[in-house]
C-alpha positions as CSV (number, residue, x, y, z in Angstrom):
1,M,-48.3,11.2,-81.1
2,S,-46.7,7.9,-80.0
3,F,-43.4,9.0,-81.7
4,L,-43.5,12.3,-79.9
5,A,-44.2,10.5,-76.6
6,L,-41.2,8.3,-77.2
7,I,-39.0,11.3,-77.8
8,V,-40.3,12.8,-74.5
9,V,-39.5,9.7,-72.5
10,L,-36.0,9.4,-73.9
11,G,-35.4,13.1,-73.4
12,S,-36.5,12.9,-69.8
13,I,-34.2,9.9,-69.1
14,S,-31.3,11.8,-70.6
15,A,-32.1,14.9,-68.6
16,G,-32.4,12.9,-65.4
17,V,-28.9,11.3,-66.0
18,Y,-27.5,14.8,-66.7
19,A,-29.1,16.2,-63.5
20,W,-27.7,13.3,-61.5
21,L,-24.2,13.9,-62.8
22,T,-24.3,17.6,-62.3
23,R,-26.1,17.9,-59.0
24,W,-25.7,21.3,-57.5
25,R,-25.5,22.1,-53.8
26,P,-25.7,25.3,-51.8
27,P,-22.3,26.6,-50.8
28,E,-21.2,25.4,-47.4
29,E,-20.7,28.9,-46.0
30,S,-24.3,29.9,-46.8
31,I,-25.7,27.3,-44.5
32,S,-23.3,27.4,-41.6
33,G,-24.9,27.7,-38.1
34,M,-28.0,25.7,-38.9
35,D,-29.2,22.2,-39.6
36,T,-27.6,21.7,-43.0
37,D,-29.4,18.5,-43.7
38,V,-32.8,20.2,-43.6
39,L,-31.8,23.0,-46.0
40,R,-30.1,20.4,-48.3
41,A,-33.4,18.5,-48.3
42,A,-35.2,21.7,-49.5
43,Y,-32.6,22.2,-52.3
44,N,-32.9,18.6,-53.3
45,A,-36.7,18.8,-53.5
46,F,-36.3,21.9,-55.7
47,E,-33.9,20.0,-57.9
48,R,-36.4,17.2,-58.3
49,G,-39.0,19.7,-59.4
50,D,-41.0,19.1,-56.2
51,L,-41.8,22.7,-55.5
52,T,-44.6,21.9,-53.0
53,G,-42.1,19.8,-51.0
54,T,-39.5,22.6,-51.2
55,I,-42.1,25.1,-49.9
56,S,-43.0,22.8,-47.0
57,I,-39.4,22.3,-45.9
58,A,-38.4,26.0,-46.3
59,R,-41.4,27.0,-44.2
60,Q,-40.2,24.5,-41.5
61,I,-36.8,26.2,-41.5
62,L,-38.3,29.7,-41.3
63,S,-40.6,28.7,-38.4
64,Q,-37.4,28.3,-36.4
65,L,-35.2,30.9,-38.1
66,P,-37.6,33.4,-39.5
67,A,-35.1,35.4,-41.6
68,Q,-32.7,32.6,-42.7
69,P,-31.6,34.1,-46.1
70,D,-31.2,30.8,-48.0
71,A,-34.6,29.5,-46.9
72,V,-36.3,32.9,-47.7
73,L,-34.9,32.9,-51.2
74,L,-35.6,29.3,-51.8
75,L,-39.2,29.6,-50.6
76,T,-39.7,32.8,-52.7
77,R,-38.4,31.1,-55.9
78,A,-40.4,27.9,-55.3
79,L,-43.6,29.9,-54.8
80,I,-43.1,32.1,-57.8
81,Y,-42.1,29.2,-60.1
82,R,-45.0,27.1,-58.9
83,S,-47.4,29.9,-59.6
84,Y,-46.5,29.8,-63.3
85,G,-46.7,26.0,-63.6
86,E,-50.4,25.4,-62.9
87,Y,-53.6,27.2,-63.6
88,D,-54.7,27.9,-60.0
89,R,-51.6,29.0,-58.2
90,A,-51.4,32.7,-59.0
91,I,-51.9,33.4,-55.3
92,D,-48.4,32.0,-54.7
93,R,-46.9,35.2,-56.1
94,Q,-48.6,37.2,-53.4
95,L,-47.5,34.7,-50.8
96,A,-43.9,35.0,-52.0
97,L,-44.2,38.8,-51.4
98,E,-45.6,38.2,-47.9
99,V,-42.6,35.9,-47.1
100,T,-40.0,38.4,-48.2
101,T,-41.8,41.3,-46.5
102,E,-41.9,39.5,-43.2
103,A,-38.2,38.5,-43.5
104,L,-37.3,42.2,-44.2
105,R,-39.2,43.2,-41.1
106,I,-36.9,41.0,-39.1
107,D,-33.6,41.7,-41.0
108,P,-34.0,44.8,-43.2
109,I,-30.3,45.0,-44.2
110,S,-29.6,41.5,-45.5
111,P,-28.8,41.9,-49.2
112,H,-29.9,38.3,-49.9
113,I,-33.4,38.9,-48.4
114,R,-33.7,42.3,-50.1
115,A,-32.8,40.6,-53.4
116,A,-35.5,38.0,-52.8
117,H,-37.9,40.8,-52.1
118,A,-37.0,42.5,-55.4
119,F,-37.6,39.2,-57.2
120,A,-41.0,38.9,-55.5
121,L,-41.9,42.5,-56.5
122,V,-41.4,41.7,-60.2
123,A,-43.7,38.7,-59.9
124,V,-46.5,40.8,-58.4
125,D,-46.2,43.4,-61.2
126,D,-44.3,46.1,-59.3
127,P,-41.3,46.5,-61.7
128,V,-40.6,50.1,-60.5
129,G,-40.3,49.0,-56.9
130,A,-38.2,46.0,-57.9
131,A,-35.8,48.0,-60.0
132,D,-35.3,50.6,-57.4
133,L,-34.5,48.0,-54.7
134,A,-32.3,45.9,-57.1
135,R,-30.2,49.0,-58.1
136,D,-29.7,49.9,-54.4
137,I,-28.5,46.4,-53.7
138,L,-26.2,46.3,-56.7
139,E,-24.5,49.6,-55.8
140,K,-23.0,47.9,-52.7
141,H,-23.1,44.2,-53.9
142,P,-22.5,44.2,-57.7
143,D,-22.2,40.4,-57.8
144,N,-25.6,39.8,-56.2
145,T,-27.0,37.6,-59.0
146,I,-30.7,37.5,-57.8
147,A,-30.8,41.3,-57.6
148,R,-29.4,41.5,-61.1
149,I,-32.0,39.0,-62.3
150,A,-34.7,41.0,-60.7
151,L,-33.4,44.1,-62.3
152,A,-33.4,42.4,-65.8
153,L,-37.0,41.2,-65.3
154,A,-38.1,44.6,-64.1
155,Y,-36.7,46.3,-67.2
156,G,-38.3,43.8,-69.4
157,S,-41.7,44.4,-67.7
158,V,-41.7,48.0,-68.7
159,G,-40.5,47.4,-72.3
160,S,-36.8,48.2,-71.9
161,F,-35.9,44.9,-73.6
162,E,-32.3,45.7,-74.6
163,V,-31.4,46.8,-71.2
164,A,-33.1,43.7,-69.7
165,L,-31.0,41.5,-72.0
166,R,-27.8,43.3,-71.0
167,E,-28.6,42.9,-67.3
168,S,-29.6,39.2,-67.7
169,I,-26.2,38.5,-69.4
170,R,-24.4,40.3,-66.6
171,A,-26.4,38.1,-64.1
172,L,-25.2,35.0,-65.9
173,D,-21.6,36.2,-65.7
174,T,-21.8,36.1,-61.9
175,A,-24.2,33.2,-61.5
176,Q,-22.9,30.0,-59.8
177,G,-24.6,26.7,-59.3
178,W,-28.4,26.7,-59.2
179,M,-28.5,30.5,-59.9
180,R,-27.5,29.8,-63.5
181,M,-31.0,28.4,-64.2
182,D,-32.6,31.6,-63.0
183,A,-30.2,33.8,-65.0
184,L,-30.6,31.7,-68.1
185,R,-34.4,31.9,-67.8
186,A,-34.2,35.7,-67.5
187,Q,-32.0,35.9,-70.5
188,A,-34.4,33.7,-72.6
189,I,-37.3,36.0,-71.6
190,S,-35.3,39.0,-72.8
191,Q,-34.4,37.4,-76.1
192,S,-38.0,36.5,-76.7
193,D,-39.1,40.0,-75.9
194,L,-36.7,41.3,-78.5
195,G,-38.1,38.8,-81.1
196,A,-35.0,36.6,-81.1
197,Y,-37.0,33.5,-80.6
198,E,-34.4,31.0,-81.8
199,E,-31.9,32.4,-79.4
200,A,-34.6,32.2,-76.6
201,V,-35.1,28.5,-77.4
202,R,-31.3,27.9,-77.2
203,V,-31.0,29.7,-73.9
204,V,-34.1,28.2,-72.2
205,E,-32.8,24.7,-73.3
206,Q,-29.6,25.5,-71.4
207,A,-31.8,26.4,-68.4
208,I,-33.5,23.1,-68.7
209,G,-30.1,21.4,-68.8
210,V,-29.4,22.9,-65.4
211,N,-32.7,21.7,-63.9
212,P,-34.7,19.5,-66.2
213,N,-37.5,18.9,-63.6
214,L,-39.1,22.4,-63.5
215,V,-42.3,22.4,-65.5
216,L,-42.2,26.2,-65.8
217,L,-39.3,25.9,-68.2
218,Y,-41.1,23.6,-70.5
219,F,-44.1,26.0,-70.7
220,E,-41.7,28.7,-71.7
221,R,-39.9,26.4,-74.1
222,A,-43.3,25.7,-75.7
223,Q,-44.1,29.4,-75.9
224,Y,-40.9,30.2,-77.8
225,A,-41.5,27.3,-80.1
226,L,-45.0,28.5,-81.0
227,L,-43.6,32.0,-81.7
228,L,-41.4,30.2,-84.3
229,G,-44.3,28.3,-85.6
230,D,-42.8,25.0,-84.4
231,S,-45.9,23.2,-83.2
232,D,-44.1,19.8,-82.9
233,A,-41.5,21.2,-80.5
234,A,-44.3,22.9,-78.5
235,T,-46.2,19.6,-78.3
236,V,-43.0,17.8,-77.0
237,A,-42.6,20.6,-74.4
238,Y,-46.1,20.2,-73.1
239,Y,-45.7,16.4,-73.0
240,N,-42.6,17.0,-70.9
241,V,-44.7,18.9,-68.4
242,L,-47.0,15.9,-68.2
243,V,-44.0,13.6,-67.7
244,H,-43.0,15.6,-64.7
245,D,-46.5,16.4,-63.5
246,E,-49.0,13.9,-64.9
247,N,-52.0,15.7,-63.4
248,N,-51.1,19.2,-64.7
249,V,-54.3,20.9,-65.9
250,K,-52.6,23.9,-67.5
251,A,-50.6,21.7,-69.9
252,R,-53.8,19.9,-71.0
253,L,-55.4,23.3,-71.8
254,R,-52.4,24.3,-73.8
255,L,-52.5,21.0,-75.7
256,C,-56.2,21.6,-76.4
257,E,-55.3,25.1,-77.8
258,L,-52.5,23.7,-79.8
259,S,-54.6,20.8,-81.2
260,S,-57.3,23.4,-82.2
261,L,-54.7,25.5,-83.9
262,M,-53.6,22.5,-85.9
263,R,-57.2,21.6,-86.6
264,E,-56.9,18.3,-84.8
265,R,-60.5,18.7,-83.5
266,D,-60.9,15.3,-81.8
267,M,-57.6,15.8,-79.9
268,A,-58.7,19.3,-78.9
269,I,-62.0,18.0,-77.5
270,R,-60.2,15.2,-75.6
271,Y,-57.8,17.5,-73.9
272,C,-60.4,20.2,-73.1
273,S,-62.7,17.5,-71.7
274,E,-59.9,16.4,-69.4
275,V,-59.4,20.0,-68.3
276,T,-63.1,20.3,-67.3
277,Q,-63.0,16.9,-65.6
278,R,-59.9,17.8,-63.5
279,A,-60.8,21.4,-62.9
280,P,-64.6,21.7,-63.1
281,D,-64.6,25.2,-61.5
282,W,-62.2,26.7,-64.0
283,S,-64.2,28.8,-66.5
284,E,-61.4,28.9,-69.0
285,G,-61.6,25.1,-69.6
286,W,-65.3,25.3,-70.3
287,Y,-64.8,28.2,-72.6
288,R,-62.2,26.3,-74.7
289,L,-64.3,23.2,-74.7
290,G,-67.4,25.2,-75.8
291,M,-65.5,26.8,-78.6
292,E,-64.2,23.5,-79.9
293,Y,-67.8,22.1,-79.9
294,F,-69.0,25.2,-81.8
295,L,-66.2,24.8,-84.4
296,Q,-67.2,21.2,-84.9
297,G,-70.9,22.1,-85.3
298,Q,-71.9,20.5,-82.1
299,F,-74.0,23.5,-81.1
300,A,-76.0,21.9,-78.2
301,D,-72.8,20.8,-76.5
302,A,-71.2,24.3,-77.2
303,Q,-74.2,26.0,-75.7
304,S,-74.0,23.8,-72.6
305,S,-70.3,24.3,-72.1
306,L,-70.4,28.0,-72.6
307,N,-73.3,28.4,-70.3
308,R,-71.1,26.7,-67.6
309,C,-68.3,29.2,-68.5
310,S,-70.6,32.2,-68.1
311,T,-72.2,30.9,-64.9
312,L,-68.9,30.3,-63.2
313,Q,-67.6,33.7,-64.0
314,V,-70.7,35.3,-62.4
315,M,-70.5,33.0,-59.4
316,Q,-66.8,33.7,-58.9
317,D,-67.3,37.5,-59.1
318,V,-64.9,37.9,-62.0
319,P,-64.7,41.6,-62.8
320,V,-67.0,42.4,-65.8
321,D,-64.1,43.8,-67.8
322,E,-62.1,40.6,-67.3
323,R,-64.9,38.2,-68.2
324,R,-64.8,36.0,-71.4
325,F,-67.4,37.8,-73.6
326,E,-67.5,34.8,-75.9
327,C,-69.0,32.7,-73.2
328,W,-72.2,34.8,-73.6
329,Y,-72.0,35.7,-77.3
330,I,-71.1,32.4,-78.8
331,Q,-73.5,30.7,-76.4
332,G,-76.1,33.0,-77.9
333,Q,-75.0,32.2,-81.4
334,A,-75.3,28.4,-80.7
335,A,-78.8,29.0,-79.3
336,E,-79.8,31.0,-82.4
337,I,-78.6,28.3,-84.7
338,L,-80.6,25.7,-82.7
339,G,-83.7,28.0,-82.8
340,D,-83.6,28.0,-79.0
341,C,-85.3,31.4,-78.4
342,P,-85.9,31.0,-74.6
343,N,-82.1,30.5,-73.9
344,L,-81.1,33.0,-76.5
345,I,-83.2,35.7,-75.0
346,A,-82.1,34.8,-71.5
347,V,-78.4,34.9,-72.2
348,Y,-78.8,38.1,-74.2
349,N,-80.6,39.8,-71.4
350,E,-78.0,38.6,-68.9
351,F,-75.3,40.1,-71.0
352,R,-77.2,43.4,-71.2
353,A,-77.8,43.5,-67.5
354,M,-74.1,42.6,-66.7
355,T,-72.7,45.4,-68.9
356,A,-75.3,48.1,-68.2
357,A,-73.2,49.9,-65.6
358,E,-69.8,48.8,-67.1
359,T,-67.7,50.0,-70.0
360,V,-66.7,47.0,-72.1
361,A,-65.0,46.8,-75.5
362,Q,-67.3,44.1,-76.8
363,R,-70.7,44.9,-78.3
364,W,-73.8,42.6,-78.7
365,T,-76.9,44.4,-79.9
366,Y,-80.3,43.3,-81.2
367,P,-83.1,45.6,-82.1
368,P,-85.2,46.9,-79.2
369,E,-87.8,44.2,-79.7
370,G,-85.1,41.5,-79.3
371,P,-83.6,38.8,-81.6
372,P,-85.4,38.9,-85.0
373,M,-85.8,35.1,-85.0
374,C,-87.7,35.2,-81.7
375,R,-90.3,37.8,-82.6
376,Q,-93.8,36.5,-82.2
């Protein structure tokens, strides 16, 4: 682990030097007529990986110029990329759509704002709407890189992976400056969807070279590494996330999952425990921790953690068909192993009541008289 940490530190230093030497800036003509220093500050924050700062500055610009195209696109990208970089930011994708919808209301013909809207539509799982809008933009503006990227991502979302790859390559052909990162990322996703994982790794590493500070890219680098069975590279990628965002909870959960996969049980417990400490209201962290305790034979701890998982899902009104069934079932198995009939019966009855009016794929059935071990 210490050797991998050293690699991460050295890699981050190299990437930082590279970024300093190749700093991109928005084209001068795109920011004429407004305070260029403010917009440059937003671009610089994005370059540093400070997406929260980017969002704040872009919102300041839009408070005065509600449909400024550069600020709309920058805010949209920052929100969407932040949403994938942490466990509790999914709402950012909906916020991005709200930003572009409002900008379109003010300026419905701007191709840049319309492209940002198409990009947001893909992020909120509306690939058909995104593709229709992107194609309409590209008929008149074939070099609109963001529209081309949105089209590629939309095709990939509906399983047209070869077409997605073709469009992402075309996007890269027209991409300049910071847009190269977005185009390279879209191409890497398309390569991965086609099963070309080594090529996906090569391309996403190019994207990291353009902006080495975006944690999203390291999550995707780790994903491609795992598809190749390269757990070491995935570990380094997750460590890179923590280098850039030391409090990142999602990276710790992924390290817990990876440690479990490699049967490094103590490390898995450590990372999952950190997840529950930093995000005590996230049921997924309690689920992973409970499963690790169960696999290690620590059944009382497993029962307690999984009970927290099931309780949180009920409290947070997670739809029944989206709940972690294991938080009830494995909790029950731990109770059965411990001979804890009161809690076994309680969790079993809770599961039955929860699924009585719902159709779920999982089944957990005891005889009508209840768990055999608990019969009097």
